[in-house]
N, C-alpha and C positions, 0 to 999 in steps of 0.2 A: 544552606546549598541552594536550596528554593529559592529564596531572598537574593544572592548573588545571582543566579540563573536568570532570573526575571530582571533585574539591574542591566542586565548584557543586554538580554534580548530588546528592554527599550530602547535604550540607545543605539543598537542595531537597526533597530525599528525606522528610527530619525536618522542615522548616518546612509541607510541606503535608500530609503524613500524619498529624502529631498536630496542629499549633495552627491553621492556618488554616481547616481543615476544621469543625473544633470550633466555632472564632469566627464563621466565616461562617453556619452552620447555626443555631448558637444566637439569635445576635444578629438575623438574619433572622428567625427566629420570633418571637421576642419582640414585635421592629419589626410583626410582620405581626397580631398579638394586639391589642399594646398601640395600636396606628393601626386597631382595630378593622376590619382586614381593607381598608385604604384602597385597593391595589392590584386590586381585586376591584367594590368597592361604588362606587368612583368611575370607573370604566373609561369609562363613556358621558360622562363629563365630561372625561378625559383627552383623549378623539377629539374633542369641541368644541371644545376651546382648542387645539390643534394647526389644527386647521381653521381658528378663529377669525383665529388669530395668523400663517396664511401667506397671508391675503387682507386682512389690513388695511394701512392705509398705513404707509411707514418712516418715520420722521423722520430727519433729516441726523444722522448720528453716531451713531444709536441699533442695537443690532443687538435684532431680536425675538424672541421665545420660539419662532417657528418656525425660525429662523437659527440659534439655538442648541440646538435638538435638532438641527438637521442636521449643526452642531460637533460635536458629541457624539458622533452618530451616525457621523459620517464618521471619527472614532477608530475607534469600536467595529466599524463594518462595514470588515474590511481581510481581512488574509489568515487571524486568528481563525475567522473565519465558512468558509471554503472550504479552506485548508492545516489549519486547524488541527482543524477537526472529523475531517479523512482522518486525520490523526496520532492523534486520539482513538480513534477506528476501530481503526486499525491495532494501536494498544498495550493499549489496553482492551476491545477487541469491542464490540458495537452497543448494549450495554447502557450504555455511556458518554454515549450521547444521552438516556436515560431522565434519568439524574441531572444533564445539561443542561438538562432542563427543569425539574427541581425547585431547581435552582438562578436561574432565571430568574422561577419562581412566587416563591420566597420572597425572592428579592432584590429585587423591583421595591419592596419595602418599603424595604429599605436605600437603594435608589437614591434612592426619592421623601425619607426623613430626612436622608442627606446634599446633596440638591440643594434642599433646603428650607431649610437651616442656612446654603451657600452665598449664597443669595438673601439671607436674614436678615442677615449678614455682610459683605455686600459693600461695593467701598468706589467712588467716583466720581472719575475723573479727566480729562485733558483729551480722552481718546479713548473715554470712555464710563464702564462701568461693570467691574468685575474683583474675583474672589474666589475661592475654594474653601477645600480643607481647613489649608493654611498658615494664613489668614485666618480661618477660626470657629476654629482651635485658639488663635492670639494674642490674639484679641479676647473670645473664649468662655471659654477655660480661663488666658487670663494665660501661657501657657508658652513662650516665647521659643525655647528649644531645641529643642523637639518641631517647630515650626513652622518652624525652617528646616532641619531635618532634612528634615521632608517635602518642602521645595521641591527641595533639593536631589535628592531621591530621584525625584522625579517627572521634573524635569528631566534626569536621566541615562538614566531609564529610558522615558519616551515620545520625548523630544529626540531621544536618540541610539540607546538599545537597541531599542526598538520601532521605529524608523524603519529602523534596518537590517534587521530581520528582514520589512518589508514591501519594501524594497529586494531582499533576497536573493530572496524569493517571485517577485517579477515576473521575475527573470534566471530563476529555473530555469523558470518557466512560457513563457517567452519563447524561451528556448534551445530547450526539447521542442518549441513547437509551430512555429518557425519558423528554428531554427537560428542566432539572432543570438549575437553574442556578449555574454556579461555584461557584461562593460566598457561596451560600448555603452549596452545598456540602462541603466546606472547612470549613464551622463553626461546623456540624456537626461533622467532625472527628477531628477536634478541641478540640471539647467538649467530645469525647471519649477518646480523648488521654490523654486530662487531669484529666481523672477517673481513667485510668490505671498506667500510670506513677509516679501518685503520693501516689501510692500505693504500689512502692517499688518494687523490683525484683521477689518474692515472686508473686504479681500480675501478673505480666508480665509472669513468668512462668507459672501460672493456665492459665492465657488466651489463652498463645500458646498454650498450651496441648490440647485446647479443638478446637479451630478453625482450626488447622493446618491439623488433621488427617483428620477431618470433611470433609472440604471442598477441601482438596485435593483429596481425592478418590471420591469425587463428580466430579472433573473436569475429573479427569482420566476416569470414568465412561462415562460421555458424550464423551470425545473424541475418548474411543473405540468403542462405539454406532457409531459415523461418520467412524471410520475406516473400522467397519464389512458393513455398508452397501456403504461403496466404496471398499470394498477387491480387488474388479478386479484389480483397481488402484494402489494398495499397490507397485507390483513388477515394475509399472514405474516410481511411486515417489523414492522407493530406487536407481533405476539406476539414476534418473535425481538428485538426491542429489550427488551422487560418481562421476558422469560425469562431473558436473558443478563444485564439489571441485577441481578438477584436471586441470580447463580450458578445457576439451572436449566439454565441451556445453554450450554457452554462453546464459544465459537467463537474466540475470540482473545484476547491478552491472557493476564494471568496471576492470572485469577481474578477474585472479586467484591471483592478490596481494590484491585489494577488498574483496576476497570471505576468503579469510586465515585472512586478518585483520580483519573483520567483525564477521568470526567465533570465533579468539580466545578473541576480545575483549567484546563481549555479552555475550559467555560463559565463561566470569573469572566474567564479572556483575552479572552473573545469579548465579553460583554456590561459587564463591569466594575464591578457593580455592588459595592456598597462598599467599593471599591478607593482612591476619592479622587480619579478623573480625571474624570467629568463635572462634577461640581460646577464644574470652574473654566470648563466651558462655559455651563452653567446659570448662573451669577453675571452674565456678561455681559449676560443678556436685561434689557431693559428691561418690568416689567410690574407691574400695581398690588397684586399679593400674591403673596407668596414659595410660597404654596402653589400656586400656578399654574403654576411651574414644576417644583416637584417632583413633580406630576402630571405633566405633559408628558415630564420624563426617566425615569417609572416607566415610561412607554408605551414608552419607548426602549428600555429592555431585551426587552420583549416581541416588539418588533419583529427587535429584533437575533436570538436566540433562540430564541425561538417559531417564527418565521417562517422567518428565512434560514438560520440554521444547518440548523433541521429540512432546507429545502429541499436544502441539500447532503448532510446524511443520506440522503433518499431516493436522489439520484442514485446515491449511492455503493452502497446496499444492493441498488437495483433489478441492480446489474451481479453476473453469479452467480458471478464469480470474484475478487472484489475481495479475499478473504482469502488468496488465493494466486498474486495477481499479483505480490508481493514489491516492490511500491509504496506510498508512502507520501505524506503532504504533499502539494501543487500536484499533482503527476504521480498521484496515485493517483484524483484528483476528476477530472481531465483525461481519464483512461483509461477511467473510470467514464461518463462521458459523449457522449465518442468511441463506446461501442459502443452508447449509443442512440441517436444521431443521425449518426453517421460523423463523419470528420475535422472538419467542423464544430464540433464539441464542444469539440475541444483547439484550437483557434482562439477560440473565444466565451469560453472560461473564462481563457487567456490575455489577452484585450481586458478583460475584468471584472476581472480580478485586477490590472492596469495603473489601471483608475480608479478600484477600491476602494482600492487602495494609496497610490496619489497624495493621492487623499480624506485616507485615513489619517496620510500624513505631514504635510498641512498642519494636520490636527486636530490632531495630537500635538504638531506644533509650536508650538501656539499656547497648550497646556499647560503647555510649558515657558516660553513668553514671559511666562505671566501670574506664574509662580512666581519667573524671573527680577526682575521687576520688584516682586516682593514685597522680593527681599532688597535688590535696589539698583535706582534710577531712572538708575544711568549707563547714558547710550545707546551706550560703547564696549562695556561689558559686553555688550549686547544685538546691536549689531552681532558682536562674538565669537561670543555663543551660535548668530546665525545661520549664521556661515561653519563653524562644528562640526557643525550639524545638517547640511548639504548635504556636509561631508565624510564624514560618515556614511552617508548614502544610495549614495557610489558605495564605500565600505569595503564595507557590507553587499551589496551586489550580487557582491562576489568571495568573501566569507569561508565558512566552512564554517558549515550551518544549524543543526545541534544547540548549535553553541556560543553562537547568538545566541540562540538559544530557551530555553537553559537560564539565559543571564543575565536575559533577560525574567522568568521565572519566578521568580528572585531578587529583583529587584529591585521587582516586582510584589507578591511575599510580605511584603516589608519596609514597603512601603507602606502597603498594607491592613492590617497590624497598626498602626501609627501610627492609621490613618484611624479603624478601627473602635474603636478605644480612644476619639479623641475624640466620634464620634457617638453612642458609647453613653451618657458623658456630658453631652453637649449634648441626647440627642434630646428630652427633654422640651420644649423651646422650640417643638420641629418639631409635636410632637404639639398643645401651647395653639395654635399656630398654625394648625394641621387644625381645633380644635375655633372659632377664631374666625371663620374660612373658612366652615364649616358651619352655623355660627349665622347668620350672613349671609344664606348662600344659603337657610335655612330660614325666615329674615323678607320672603325676596320680593326682596332683590338678587340682580341678575343678574350683576354684575360686583364681586365683596367687593374694599375696600381695605384698607389695612394699617398702622397706627401703634405703633412699639417700644411707646408706653407702653401700649397695650390688654393685654400680657402683663408680670404681675408678675415683677417680681428680673430681666427683660432689659436686660441692659447691653451696651456696646461696639458698639453698631449706630451707623451714620452715615447710611445712607441711607432710613432710616425713622423718622427722628423728625419731630416735630410740623411744625416748619419747614422740612424736606425736599421739596422736587415731584420725585414721582418719576411721569414721565408714562406713561400707562397705553396701552402700545399690545400688549397679547395680549389 
């Protein structure tokens, strides 16, 4: 096991240090300029669309834009926001937080592109809409090999590896806070997961839209309280983050290289921009124009990293001895919050991570389901997948954390490479769809509608043809 873990670590070091950082940053900047800074100039529209879809009536059998946002956010807002940030600060120093912010700012453009493409190339079945990278790779690039490869990778990565990471972190948190045996936590999570995932995508959507907003807000409010009682430290914390980001002040980690690497790696793990995961949720939404969901999902990147990840970072950095505590991951976050609000901090983080991780497990499960259905509609295959997901939840609660994090980094990296290649090739259609949306808005149309025929050379679409009825719920 040690040899295997060392091999995976070596592969990850090469993949993340040379290949992915370059791809993510270059394409993120390219998409930002090519879309004329869509993530900034349409920020107000993102808020409007999310608010409109959260209050609109939901037709039976449809997933609203808000529900799709919650499914993707359920997957994003998990252990990466609490344990992952602590790991990044421990290994890369406070400056890694700065590089997380940069990844989010430019990554929002990548998220817009991939989610818009997921809507353009989505398909319809008896349960509603589904889609994602596997679908736009096959329909847009006509590449069956890459589409199948992506489906297999995301199913293993999210359905199995990432869910093991979620349950592992929950088990660690509850053992630290309450002294509860890890196996017991694993069994409880497995039972809850079974109840939800055997109910299909609509039960996943309903659970996500309840858990995510309530406990994300609770976590943010507690974090703001910590910031408020340490308001005099805030300028020094910002200064520390920026100085460490450029190697001007070494606090922890192995220099500027480790700082950038950990910031980008953990930032992507948290917000998943360009990775190809969120488009699977984006495609499930019923909306009148693909760009609407692209904008909503771009907002999800900001919510995840600039808000929730920053909350965790400030909690840790207000703790004077975070760098010498010899703690990492969820235990460091628990220790830091407890130093501010007492033993309740330990309990609060444990409960938050339980609910965040559970929402992530059901969100991650859906990504795998969508891709299992892409490979085959055989019900037995889907049932087998569900059983394995539950098994991995129990396994993750007992296994060593370093192994599952390393496997998560590896599969995430391979997924991202395939997806970034695909969206780079197909991005012109996302930009043309954005132009169409902008033109309609400028002409006075409040809720633009989309037809595939409005974009020259756009082929392989199913749900946007002139004879297809795509109800607007957004």
